[in-house]
N, C-alpha and C positions, 0 to 999 in steps of 0.2 A: 259561213255568215252567221254569226251569234247575235241574237237580239240582245238589246241592251234593257236595263230595267225600264227605263221609260216605255219602250216598246212593248214589252211584257204586259205592264199596266194597262195600255191601250188596249191590247189583244184582249186581256181579261174583261175589261169594260165592255167590249163589243160582246163578248161571248155572254155576258150577264145581261146584257140587252136583248140579244136575240133569244136565249133559254129563258130567262127569268131567273130570280133568286131560288125558287122553290124547286125548280128542276134540275138546279146544279149538281147537288148531291146524287140524284139518280143517274145522271148523265156520267158523273166523275166515277160511281160504281159500275156502270155498265163499261166503261172504257176499261177501267181496272180488269173486270171479268174477262174481256175479250182479250186483253194484253196477256193474261194468265193461261187462256186456253191457246193462244197462238204460240207461246211459249212450250206448252206442254205438247202440242202436235209438232213442233220444230224438234223438240228433243226426241220423240218417238219415230220421226221420220230419221233422224241423224242414226239411231239405234238400229233401225230396219237396215238403212244402208251399209251400215258396216256389218252386220249379221250377213248381209246377201253378198259382200264382196269376199271373194276368195282370199284365203291367207297365203302367205308365202308357202307354208309348207303343203298345202293343198295344189300348189302348182308344180311341185317336184323340184324346187331349187334347195 
C-alpha cells in the first residue's frame, strides 16, 4: 500500500501540528541518526555472523 501525494501531505500536516515547526528539524536529525546507527549495527552483526560461520574448507569438504 503506497500512500498518495495527498495522503503524505495530510500526514505531514498532522506531524507538524503534533510536534510544532520548531521541533521538526531536531526530530528529523534524531531519526536520521537513529537510522544511521541501526544500519551500522546491522552491518556489524552481518560481519560477525559471516566470521562465526565455518567456511567450506574448515568443514573438510
